[in-house]
PQR file with spaces between the fields and no chain letter, atoms N, CA, C, O and H, PARSE charges and radii, in Angstrom:
ATOM       1  N    MET     1       0.800   -1.197    0.000 -0.4000 1.5000
ATOM       2  CA   MET     1       0.000    0.000    0.000 -0.0000 2.0000
ATOM       3  C    MET     1       0.847    1.267    0.000  0.5500 1.7000
ATOM       4  O    MET     1       0.304    2.366   -0.112 -0.5500 1.4000
ATOM       5  N    LYS     2       2.154    1.137    0.122 -0.4000 1.5000
ATOM       6  CA   LYS     2       2.988    2.340    0.176 -0.0000 2.0000
ATOM       7  C    LYS     2       2.797    3.250   -1.032  0.5500 1.7000
ATOM       8  O    LYS     2       2.714    4.464   -0.844 -0.5500 1.4000
ATOM       9  H    LYS     2       2.595    0.244    0.212  0.4000 1.0000
ATOM      10  N    PRO     3       2.720    2.734   -2.276 -0.5600 1.5000
ATOM      11  CA   PRO     3       2.481    3.639   -3.404  0.2800 2.0000
ATOM      12  C    PRO     3       1.135    4.363   -3.303  0.5500 1.7000
ATOM      13  O    PRO     3       1.052    5.549   -3.621 -0.5500 1.4000
ATOM      14  N    ALA     4       0.094    3.673   -2.871 -0.4000 1.5000
ATOM      15  CA   ALA     4      -1.217    4.314   -2.730 -0.0000 2.0000
ATOM      16  C    ALA     4      -1.181    5.365   -1.637  0.5500 1.7000
ATOM      17  O    ALA     4      -1.767    6.436   -1.795 -0.5500 1.4000
ATOM      18  H    ALA     4       0.162    2.710   -2.613  0.4000 1.0000
ATOM      19  N    LEU     5      -0.502    5.080   -0.528 -0.4000 1.5000
ATOM      20  CA   LEU     5      -0.393    6.065    0.549 -0.0000 2.0000
ATOM      21  C    LEU     5       0.364    7.302    0.082  0.5500 1.7000
ATOM      22  O    LEU     5      -0.027    8.426    0.399 -0.5500 1.4000
ATOM      23  H    LEU     5      -0.025    4.210   -0.401  0.4000 1.0000
ATOM      24  N    ALA     6       1.437    7.105   -0.664 -0.4000 1.5000
ATOM      25  CA   ALA     6       2.199    8.245   -1.179 -0.0000 2.0000
ATOM      26  C    ALA     6       1.347    9.077   -2.125  0.5500 1.7000
ATOM      27  O    ALA     6       1.395   10.307   -2.089 -0.5500 1.4000
ATOM      28  H    ALA     6       1.755    6.193   -0.922  0.4000 1.0000
ATOM      29  N    ALA     7       0.564    8.410   -2.975 -0.4000 1.5000
ATOM      30  CA   ALA     7      -0.275    9.124   -3.937 -0.0000 2.0000
ATOM      31  C    ALA     7      -1.456    9.809   -3.263  0.5500 1.7000
ATOM      32  O    ALA     7      -1.977   10.789   -3.796 -0.5500 1.4000
ATOM      33  H    ALA     7       0.525    7.412   -3.004  0.4000 1.0000
ATOM      34  N    ALA     8      -1.892    9.320   -2.103 -0.4000 1.5000
ATOM      35  CA   ALA     8      -3.045    9.897   -1.418 -0.0000 2.0000
ATOM      36  C    ALA     8      -2.722   11.239   -0.780  0.5500 1.7000
ATOM      37  O    ALA     8      -3.630   11.992   -0.429 -0.5500 1.4000
ATOM      38  H    ALA     8      -1.469    8.524   -1.669  0.4000 1.0000
ATOM      39  N    GLY     9      -1.448   11.543   -0.629 -0.4000 1.5000
ATOM      40  CA   GLY     9      -1.057   12.837   -0.100 -0.0000 2.0000
ATOM      41  C    GLY     9      -0.794   12.820    1.393  0.5500 1.7000
ATOM      42  O    GLY     9      -0.705   11.754    2.003 -0.5500 1.4000
ATOM      43  H    GLY     9      -0.711   10.931   -0.914  0.4000 1.0000
ATOM      44  N    PRO    10      -0.669   14.014    1.987 -0.5600 1.5000
ATOM      45  CA   PRO    10      -0.313   14.111    3.403  0.2800 2.0000
ATOM      46  C    PRO    10      -1.424   13.598    4.313  0.5500 1.7000
ATOM      47  O    PRO    10      -2.579   13.467    3.908 -0.5500 1.4000
ATOM      48  N    GLY    11      -1.042   13.315    5.542 -0.4000 1.5000
ATOM      49  CA   GLY    11      -2.018   12.904    6.530 -0.0000 2.0000
ATOM      50  C    GLY    11      -1.919   11.443    6.922  0.5500 1.7000
ATOM      51  O    GLY    11      -2.745   10.945    7.686 -0.5500 1.4000
ATOM      52  H    GLY    11      -0.104   13.421    5.872  0.4000 1.0000
ATOM      53  N    PHE    12      -0.908   10.751    6.402 -0.4000 1.5000
ATOM      54  CA   PHE    12      -0.734    9.332    6.717 -0.0000 2.0000
ATOM      55  C    PHE    12       0.649    9.110    7.293  0.5500 1.7000
ATOM      56  O    PHE    12       1.625    9.716    6.852 -0.5500 1.4000
ATOM      57  H    PHE    12      -0.236   11.155    5.781  0.4000 1.0000
ATOM      58  N    GLU    13       0.723    8.241    8.276 -0.4000 1.5000
ATOM      59  CA   GLU    13       2.015    7.821    8.820 -0.0000 2.0000
ATOM      60  C    GLU    13       2.053    6.303    8.747  0.5500 1.7000
ATOM      61  O    GLU    13       1.131    5.632    9.211 -0.5500 1.4000
ATOM      62  H    GLU    13      -0.070    7.748    8.634  0.4000 1.0000
ATOM      63  N    VAL    14       3.097    5.770    8.178 -0.4000 1.5000
ATOM      64  CA   VAL    14       3.268    4.326    8.064 -0.0000 2.0000
ATOM      65  C    VAL    14       4.130    3.852    9.222  0.5500 1.7000
ATOM      66  O    VAL    14       5.211    4.388    9.468 -0.5500 1.4000
ATOM      67  H    VAL    14       3.847    6.315    7.802  0.4000 1.0000
ATOM      68  N    ILE    15       3.641    2.845    9.926 -0.4000 1.5000
ATOM      69  CA   ILE    15       4.399    2.266   11.030 -0.0000 2.0000
ATOM      70  C    ILE    15       4.814    0.859   10.632  0.5500 1.7000
ATOM      71  O    ILE    15       3.971    0.027   10.295 -0.5500 1.4000
ATOM      72  H    ILE    15       2.763    2.410    9.725  0.4000 1.0000
ATOM      73  N    ASP    16       6.103    0.599   10.670 -0.4000 1.5000
ATOM      74  CA   ASP    16       6.646   -0.725   10.369 -0.0000 2.0000
ATOM      75  C    ASP    16       6.366   -1.623   11.568  0.5500 1.7000
ATOM      76  O    ASP    16       6.986   -1.472   12.620 -0.5500 1.4000
ATOM      77  H    ASP    16       6.787    1.275   10.944  0.4000 1.0000
ATOM      78  N    VAL    17       5.432   -2.557   11.410 -0.4000 1.5000
ATOM      79  CA   VAL    17       5.011   -3.390   12.538 -0.0000 2.0000
ATOM      80  C    VAL    17       6.125   -4.308   13.022  0.5500 1.7000
ATOM      81  O    VAL    17       6.164   -4.654   14.203 -0.5500 1.4000
ATOM      82  H    VAL    17       4.928   -2.681   10.555  0.4000 1.0000
ATOM      83  N    ASP    18       7.026   -4.707   12.139 -0.4000 1.5000
ATOM      84  CA   ASP    18       8.138   -5.565   12.556 -0.0000 2.0000
ATOM      85  C    ASP    18       9.136   -4.801   13.419  0.5500 1.7000
ATOM      86  O    ASP    18       9.708   -5.354   14.358 -0.5500 1.4000
ATOM      87  H    ASP    18       6.995   -4.426   11.180  0.4000 1.0000
ATOM      88  N    ALA    19       9.336   -3.545   13.100 -0.4000 1.5000
ATOM      89  CA   ALA    19      10.293   -2.731   13.836 -0.0000 2.0000
ATOM      90  C    ALA    19       9.681   -2.059   15.068  0.5500 1.7000
ATOM      91  O    ALA    19      10.405   -1.559   15.928 -0.5500 1.4000
ATOM      92  H    ALA    19       8.871   -3.095   12.337  0.4000 1.0000
ATOM      93  N    ASN    20       8.343   -2.047   15.152 -0.4000 1.5000
ATOM      94  CA   ASN    20       7.663   -1.332   16.239 -0.0000 2.0000
ATOM      95  C    ASN    20       6.574   -2.184   16.893  0.5500 1.7000
ATOM      96  O    ASN    20       5.399   -1.824   16.827 -0.5500 1.4000
ATOM      97  H    ASN    20       7.755   -2.454   14.453  0.4000 1.0000
ATOM      98  N    PRO    21       6.934   -3.290   17.514 -0.5600 1.5000
ATOM      99  CA   PRO    21       5.912   -4.139   18.132  0.2800 2.0000
ATOM     100  C    PRO    21       5.130   -3.442   19.240  0.5500 1.7000
ATOM     101  O    PRO    21       3.981   -3.799   19.500 -0.5500 1.4000
ATOM     102  N    ASP    22       5.737   -2.452   19.898 -0.4000 1.5000
ATOM     103  CA   ASP    22       5.008   -1.713   20.932 -0.0000 2.0000
ATOM     104  C    ASP    22       3.843   -0.928   20.330  0.5500 1.7000
ATOM     105  O    ASP    22       2.779   -0.825   20.942 -0.5500 1.4000
ATOM     106  H    ASP    22       6.670   -2.162   19.686  0.4000 1.0000
ATOM     107  N    ALA    23       4.040   -0.381   19.143 -0.4000 1.5000
ATOM     108  CA   ALA    23       2.960    0.349   18.473 -0.0000 2.0000
ATOM     109  C    ALA    23       1.837   -0.600   18.073  0.5500 1.7000
ATOM     110  O    ALA    23       0.662   -0.237   18.141 -0.5500 1.4000
ATOM     111  H    ALA    23       4.904   -0.465   18.645  0.4000 1.0000
ATOM     112  N    VAL    24       2.190   -1.808   17.660 -0.4000 1.5000
ATOM     113  CA   VAL    24       1.180   -2.811   17.301 -0.0000 2.0000
ATOM     114  C    VAL    24       0.291   -3.098   18.504  0.5500 1.7000
ATOM     115  O    VAL    24      -0.933   -3.148   18.381 -0.5500 1.4000
ATOM     116  H    VAL    24       3.144   -2.103   17.605  0.4000 1.0000
ATOM     117  N    ARG    25       0.902   -3.282   19.649 -0.4000 1.5000
ATOM     118  CA   ARG    25       0.125   -3.531   20.869 -0.0000 2.0000
ATOM     119  C    ARG    25      -0.674   -2.305   21.269  0.5500 1.7000
ATOM     120  O    ARG    25      -1.851   -2.422   21.608 -0.5500 1.4000
ATOM     121  H    ARG    25       1.896   -3.241   19.749  0.4000 1.0000
ATOM     122  N    ALA    26      -0.063   -1.142   21.238 -0.4000 1.5000
ATOM     123  CA   ALA    26      -0.741    0.078   21.677 -0.0000 2.0000
ATOM     124  C    ALA    26      -1.973    0.381   20.831  0.5500 1.7000
ATOM     125  O    ALA    26      -2.992    0.842   21.344 -0.5500 1.4000
ATOM     126  H    ALA    26       0.893   -1.047   20.962  0.4000 1.0000
ATOM     127  N    PHE    27      -1.867    0.116   19.529 -0.4000 1.5000
ATOM     128  CA   PHE    27      -2.996    0.388   18.631 -0.0000 2.0000
ATOM     129  C    PHE    27      -3.870   -0.843   18.407  0.5500 1.7000
ATOM     130  O    PHE    27      -4.812   -0.797   17.615 -0.5500 1.4000
ATOM     131  H    PHE    27      -1.039   -0.259   19.113  0.4000 1.0000
ATOM     132  N    ARG    28      -3.566   -1.944   19.097 -0.4000 1.5000
ATOM     133  CA   ARG    28      -4.359   -3.175   19.021 -0.0000 2.0000
ATOM     134  C    ARG    28      -4.558   -3.631   17.570  0.5500 1.7000
ATOM     135  O    ARG    28      -5.675   -3.923   17.143 -0.5500 1.4000
ATOM     136  H    ARG    28      -2.801   -1.982   19.740  0.4000 1.0000
ATOM     137  N    VAL    29      -3.468   -3.684   16.840 -0.4000 1.5000
ATOM     138  CA   VAL    29      -3.513   -4.101   15.436 -0.0000 2.0000
ATOM     139  C    VAL    29      -3.535   -5.621   15.381  0.5500 1.7000
ATOM     140  O    VAL    29      -2.648   -6.286   15.916 -0.5500 1.4000
ATOM     141  H    VAL    29      -2.561   -3.447   17.187  0.4000 1.0000
ATOM     142  N    SER    30      -4.570   -6.168   14.721 -0.4000 1.5000
ATOM     143  CA   SER    30      -4.670   -7.620   14.599 -0.0000 2.0000
ATOM     144  C    SER    30      -4.704   -8.071   13.141  0.5500 1.7000
ATOM     145  O    SER    30      -4.662   -9.268   12.858 -0.5500 1.4000
ATOM     146  H    SER    30      -5.290   -5.627   14.286  0.4000 1.0000
ATOM     147  N    ALA    31      -4.779   -7.119   12.221 -0.4000 1.5000
ATOM     148  CA   ALA    31      -4.792   -7.434   10.793 -0.0000 2.0000
ATOM     149  C    ALA    31      -4.016   -6.351   10.059  0.5500 1.7000
ATOM     150  O    ALA    31      -3.941   -5.206   10.506 -0.5500 1.4000
ATOM     151  H    ALA    31      -4.813   -6.146   12.450  0.4000 1.0000
ATOM     152  N    LEU    32      -3.442   -6.732    8.929 -0.4000 1.5000
ATOM     153  CA   LEU    32      -2.689   -5.765    8.131 -0.0000 2.0000
ATOM     154  C    LEU    32      -3.287   -5.678    6.742  0.5500 1.7000
ATOM     155  O    LEU    32      -3.675   -6.703    6.182 -0.5500 1.4000
ATOM     156  H    LEU    32      -3.503   -7.662    8.566  0.4000 1.0000
ATOM     157  N    PRO    33      -3.372   -4.513    6.182 -0.5600 1.5000
ATOM     158  CA   PRO    33      -3.105   -3.223    6.805  0.2800 2.0000
ATOM     159  C    PRO    33      -4.269   -2.786    7.692  0.5500 1.7000
ATOM     160  O    PRO    33      -5.415   -3.178    7.474 -0.5500 1.4000
ATOM     161  N    THR    34      -3.957   -1.980    8.682 -0.4000 1.5000
ATOM     162  CA   THR    34      -4.960   -1.362    9.541 -0.0000 2.0000
ATOM     163  C    THR    34      -4.779    0.142    9.467  0.5500 1.7000
ATOM     164  O    THR    34      -3.669    0.653    9.613 -0.5500 1.4000
ATOM     165  H    THR    34      -3.025   -1.662    8.859  0.4000 1.0000
ATOM     166  N    LEU    35      -5.880    0.845    9.241 -0.4000 1.5000
ATOM     167  CA   LEU    35      -5.873    2.308    9.254 -0.0000 2.0000
ATOM     168  C    LEU    35      -6.511    2.759   10.561  0.5500 1.7000
ATOM     169  O    LEU    35      -7.569    2.259   10.946 -0.5500 1.4000
ATOM     170  H    LEU    35      -6.781    0.429    9.123  0.4000 1.0000
ATOM     171  N    VAL    36      -5.876    3.691   11.235 -0.4000 1.5000
ATOM     172  CA   VAL    36      -6.412    4.266   12.467 -0.0000 2.0000
ATOM     173  C    VAL    36      -6.416    5.773   12.282  0.5500 1.7000
ATOM     174  O    VAL    36      -5.364    6.379   12.076 -0.5500 1.4000
ATOM     175  H    VAL    36      -5.017    4.097   10.923  0.4000 1.0000
ATOM     176  N    ARG    37      -7.604    6.385   12.356 -0.4000 1.5000
ATOM     177  CA   ARG    37      -7.688    7.846   12.243 -0.0000 2.0000
ATOM     178  C    ARG    37      -7.652    8.415   13.653  0.5500 1.7000
ATOM     179  O    ARG    37      -8.387    7.977   14.539 -0.5500 1.4000
ATOM     180  H    ARG    37      -8.458    5.892   12.523  0.4000 1.0000
ATOM     181  N    MET    38      -6.785    9.397   13.839 -0.4000 1.5000
ATOM     182  CA   MET    38      -6.593   10.006   15.147 -0.0000 2.0000
ATOM     183  C    MET    38      -6.981   11.477   15.108  0.5500 1.7000
ATOM     184  O    MET    38      -6.801   12.159   14.099 -0.5500 1.4000
ATOM     185  H    MET    38      -6.188    9.753   13.120  0.4000 1.0000
ATOM     186  N    ALA    39      -7.515   11.949   16.225 -0.4000 1.5000
ATOM     187  CA   ALA    39      -7.728   13.375   16.459 -0.0000 2.0000
ATOM     188  C    ALA    39      -6.986   13.672   17.750  0.5500 1.7000
ATOM     189  O    ALA    39      -7.486   13.391   18.839 -0.5500 1.4000
ATOM     190  H    ALA    39      -7.661   11.395   17.044  0.4000 1.0000
ATOM     191  N    GLY    40      -5.801   14.237   17.629 -0.4000 1.5000
ATOM     192  CA   GLY    40      -4.939   14.386   18.793 -0.0000 2.0000
ATOM     193  C    GLY    40      -4.514   13.008   19.261  0.5500 1.7000
ATOM     194  O    GLY    40      -3.937   12.242   18.489 -0.5500 1.4000
ATOM     195  H    GLY    40      -5.394   14.465   16.744  0.4000 1.0000
ATOM     196  N    SER    41      -4.788   12.683   20.510 -0.4000 1.5000
ATOM     197  CA   SER    41      -4.440   11.357   21.035 -0.0000 2.0000
ATOM     198  C    SER    41      -5.639   10.418   21.072  0.5500 1.7000
ATOM     199  O    SER    41      -5.561    9.337   21.655 -0.5500 1.4000
ATOM     200  H    SER    41      -5.257   13.305   21.137  0.4000 1.0000
ATOM     201  N    ARG    42      -6.751   10.822   20.454 -0.4000 1.5000
ATOM     202  CA   ARG    42      -7.980   10.032   20.486 -0.0000 2.0000
ATOM     203  C    ARG    42      -8.234    9.357   19.139  0.5500 1.7000
ATOM     204  O    ARG    42      -8.182   10.001   18.092 -0.5500 1.4000
ATOM     205  H    ARG    42      -6.815   11.701   19.981  0.4000 1.0000
ATOM     206  N    GLU    43      -8.508    8.055   19.179 -0.4000 1.5000
ATOM     207  CA   GLU    43      -8.863    7.317   17.964 -0.0000 2.0000
ATOM     208  C    GLU    43     -10.297    7.661   17.580  0.5500 1.7000
ATOM     209  O    GLU    43     -11.205    7.583   18.408 -0.5500 1.4000
ATOM     210  H    GLU    43      -8.551    7.531   20.029  0.4000 1.0000
ATOM     211  N    THR    44     -10.498    8.045   16.316 -0.4000 1.5000
ATOM     212  CA   THR    44     -11.846    8.404   15.862 -0.0000 2.0000
ATOM     213  C    THR    44     -12.419    7.422   14.851  0.5500 1.7000
ATOM     214  O    THR    44     -13.627    7.414   14.616 -0.5500 1.4000
ATOM     215  H    THR    44      -9.760    8.109   15.643  0.4000 1.0000
ATOM     216  N    ALA    45     -11.567    6.593   14.251 -0.4000 1.5000
ATOM     217  CA   ALA    45     -12.054    5.585   13.300 -0.0000 2.0000
ATOM     218  C    ALA    45     -10.964    4.558   13.064  0.5500 1.7000
ATOM     219  O    ALA    45      -9.778    4.823   13.261 -0.5500 1.4000
ATOM     220  H    ALA    45     -10.585    6.599   14.442  0.4000 1.0000
ATOM     221  N    ARG    46     -11.398    3.369   12.633 -0.4000 1.5000
ATOM     222  CA   ARG    46     -10.475    2.270   12.362 -0.0000 2.0000
ATOM     223  C    ARG    46     -11.033    1.469   11.198  0.5500 1.7000
ATOM     224  O    ARG    46     -12.245    1.286   11.085 -0.5500 1.4000
ATOM     225  H    ARG    46     -12.361    3.154   12.473  0.4000 1.0000
ATOM     226  N    ALA    47     -10.145    0.990   10.332 -0.4000 1.5000
ATOM     227  CA   ALA    47     -10.541    0.130    9.214 -0.0000 2.0000
ATOM     228  C    ALA    47      -9.390   -0.812    8.899  0.5500 1.7000
ATOM     229  O    ALA    47      -8.221   -0.442    9.007 -0.5500 1.4000
ATOM     230  H    ALA    47      -9.161    1.138   10.423  0.4000 1.0000
ATOM     231  N    SER    48      -9.732   -2.023    8.511 -0.4000 1.5000
ATOM     232  CA   SER    48      -8.725   -3.001    8.094 -0.0000 2.0000
ATOM     233  C    SER    48      -8.932   -3.336    6.635  0.5500 1.7000
ATOM     234  O    SER    48     -10.050   -3.289    6.122 -0.5500 1.4000
ATOM     235  H    SER    48     -10.682   -2.323    8.423  0.4000 1.0000
ATOM     236  N    GLY    49      -7.852   -3.670    5.980 -0.4000 1.5000
ATOM     237  CA   GLY    49      -7.922   -4.053    4.578 -0.0000 2.0000
ATOM     238  C    GLY    49      -7.341   -2.992    3.674  0.5500 1.7000
ATOM     239  O    GLY    49      -7.299   -1.809    4.010 -0.5500 1.4000
ATOM     240  H    GLY    49      -6.943   -3.708    6.396  0.4000 1.0000
ATOM     241  N    ALA    50      -6.895   -3.446    2.518 -0.4000 1.5000
ATOM     242  CA   ALA    50      -6.273   -2.543    1.547 -0.0000 2.0000
ATOM     243  C    ALA    50      -7.291   -1.554    0.990  0.5500 1.7000
ATOM     244  O    ALA    50      -8.475   -1.867    0.865 -0.5500 1.4000
ATOM     245  H    ALA    50      -6.929   -4.407    2.245  0.4000 1.0000
ATOM     246  N    ARG    51      -6.819   -0.372    0.662 -0.4000 1.5000
ATOM     247  CA   ARG    51      -7.637    0.680    0.056 -0.0000 2.0000
ATOM     248  C    ARG    51      -6.888    1.226   -1.141  0.5500 1.7000
ATOM     249  O    ARG    51      -5.658    1.231   -1.162 -0.5500 1.4000
ATOM     250  H    ARG    51      -5.857   -0.118    0.763  0.4000 1.0000
ATOM     251  N    ASP    52      -7.626    1.685   -2.136 -0.4000 1.5000
ATOM     252  CA   ASP    52      -6.989    2.394   -3.237 -0.0000 2.0000
ATOM     253  C    ASP    52      -6.842    3.854   -2.825  0.5500 1.7000
ATOM     254  O    ASP    52      -7.230    4.229   -1.718 -0.5500 1.4000
ATOM     255  H    ASP    52      -8.626    1.680   -2.118  0.4000 1.0000
ATOM     256  N    VAL    53      -6.285    4.677   -3.707 -0.4000 1.5000
ATOM     257  CA   VAL    53      -6.010    6.075   -3.377 -0.0000 2.0000
ATOM     258  C    VAL    53      -7.285    6.805   -2.965  0.5500 1.7000
ATOM     259  O    VAL    53      -7.285    7.520   -1.963 -0.5500 1.4000
ATOM     260  H    VAL    53      -5.970    4.372   -4.606  0.4000 1.0000
ATOM     261  N    SER    54      -8.362    6.639   -3.714 -0.4000 1.5000
ATOM     262  CA   SER    54      -9.599    7.350   -3.371 -0.0000 2.0000
ATOM     263  C    SER    54     -10.162    6.852   -2.040  0.5500 1.7000
ATOM     264  O    SER    54     -10.709    7.642   -1.271 -0.5500 1.4000
ATOM     265  H    SER    54      -8.362    6.058   -4.528  0.4000 1.0000
ATOM     266  N    GLY    55     -10.037    5.563   -1.759 -0.4000 1.5000
ATOM     267  CA   GLY    55     -10.499    5.027   -0.485 -0.0000 2.0000
ATOM     268  C    GLY    55      -9.687    5.559    0.688  0.5500 1.7000
ATOM     269  O    GLY    55     -10.241    5.840    1.751 -0.5500 1.4000
ATOM     270  H    GLY    55      -9.593    4.921   -2.384  0.4000 1.0000
ATOM     271  N    LEU    56      -8.381    5.697    0.501 -0.4000 1.5000
ATOM     272  CA   LEU    56      -7.532    6.272    1.546 -0.0000 2.0000
ATOM     273  C    LEU    56      -7.902    7.725    1.799  0.5500 1.7000
ATOM     274  O    LEU    56      -8.012    8.146    2.951 -0.5500 1.4000
ATOM     275  H    LEU    56      -7.931    5.469   -0.362  0.4000 1.0000
ATOM     276  N    ARG    57      -8.094    8.487    0.743 -0.4000 1.5000
ATOM     277  CA   ARG    57      -8.470    9.899    0.911 -0.0000 2.0000
ATOM     278  C    ARG    57      -9.817   10.025    1.599  0.5500 1.7000
ATOM     279  O    ARG    57     -10.001   10.887    2.459 -0.5500 1.4000
ATOM     280  H    ARG    57      -8.005    8.145   -0.192  0.4000 1.0000
ATOM     281  N    ARG    58     -10.757    9.172    1.226 -0.4000 1.5000
ATOM     282  CA   ARG    58     -12.091    9.204    1.842 -0.0000 2.0000
ATOM     283  C    ARG    58     -11.975    8.909    3.344  0.5500 1.7000
ATOM     284  O    ARG    58     -12.579    9.609    4.157 -0.5500 1.4000
ATOM     285  H    ARG    58     -10.607    8.472    0.528  0.4000 1.0000
ATOM     286  N    PHE    59     -11.208    7.884    3.713 -0.4000 1.5000
ATOM     287  CA   PHE    59     -11.018    7.549    5.122 -0.0000 2.0000
ATOM     288  C    PHE    59     -10.405    8.730    5.870  0.5500 1.7000
ATOM     289  O    PHE    59     -10.869    9.092    6.951 -0.5500 1.4000
ATOM     290  H    PHE    59     -10.717    7.316    3.052  0.4000 1.0000
ATOM     291  N    ARG    60      -9.375    9.322    5.301 -0.4000 1.5000
ATOM     292  CA   ARG    60      -8.714   10.463    5.939 -0.0000 2.0000
ATOM     293  C    ARG    60      -9.656   11.653    6.080  0.5500 1.7000
ATOM     294  O    ARG    60      -9.713   12.279    7.138 -0.5500 1.4000
ATOM     295  H    ARG    60      -8.998    9.027    4.422  0.4000 1.0000
ATOM     296  N    ASP    61     -10.393   11.964    5.019 -0.4000 1.5000
ATOM     297  CA   ASP    61     -11.167   13.196    4.983 -0.0000 2.0000
ATOM     298  C    ASP    61     -12.489   13.106    5.741  0.5500 1.7000
ATOM     299  O    ASP    61     -13.058   14.144    6.082 -0.5500 1.4000
ATOM     300  H    ASP    61     -10.347   11.455    4.160  0.4000 1.0000
ATOM     301  N    GLU    62     -12.999   11.908    6.016 -0.4000 1.5000
ATOM     302  CA   GLU    62     -14.234   11.777    6.788 -0.0000 2.0000
ATOM     303  C    GLU    62     -14.083   12.358    8.184  0.5500 1.7000
ATOM     304  O    GLU    62     -15.071   12.756    8.801 -0.5500 1.4000
ATOM     305  H    GLU    62     -12.537   11.065    5.739  0.4000 1.0000
ATOM     306  N    GLY    63     -12.879   12.409    8.676 -0.4000 1.5000
ATOM     307  CA   GLY    63     -12.643   12.921   10.021 -0.0000 2.0000
ATOM     308  C    GLY    63     -12.461   14.428   10.104  0.5500 1.7000
ATOM     309  O    GLY    63     -12.254   14.970   11.190 -0.5500 1.4000
ATOM     310  H    GLY    63     -12.077   12.086    8.174  0.4000 1.0000
ATOM     311  N    ARG    64     -12.533   15.097    8.988 -0.4000 1.5000
ATOM     312  CA   ARG    64     -12.294   16.562    8.985 -0.0000 2.0000
ATOM     313  C    ARG    64     -13.573   17.339    9.110  0.5500 1.7000
ATOM     314  O    ARG    64     -13.549   18.569    9.124 -0.5500 1.4000
ATOM     315  H    ARG    64     -12.701   14.658    8.105  0.4000 1.0000
């Protein structure tokens, strides 16, 4: 999904689950890919599964 995330524009942070197991636990990730929308330190939405560029933008922008 890295190419789709890059094409979707700003507002996404990719976390390498192999290098950051603490983040996996903290965000309760059980499937890959998992999208978590945050507002400050509060989770406002979550989705699992691959998305295309328009789907990524829609997920990001629903929280605005």
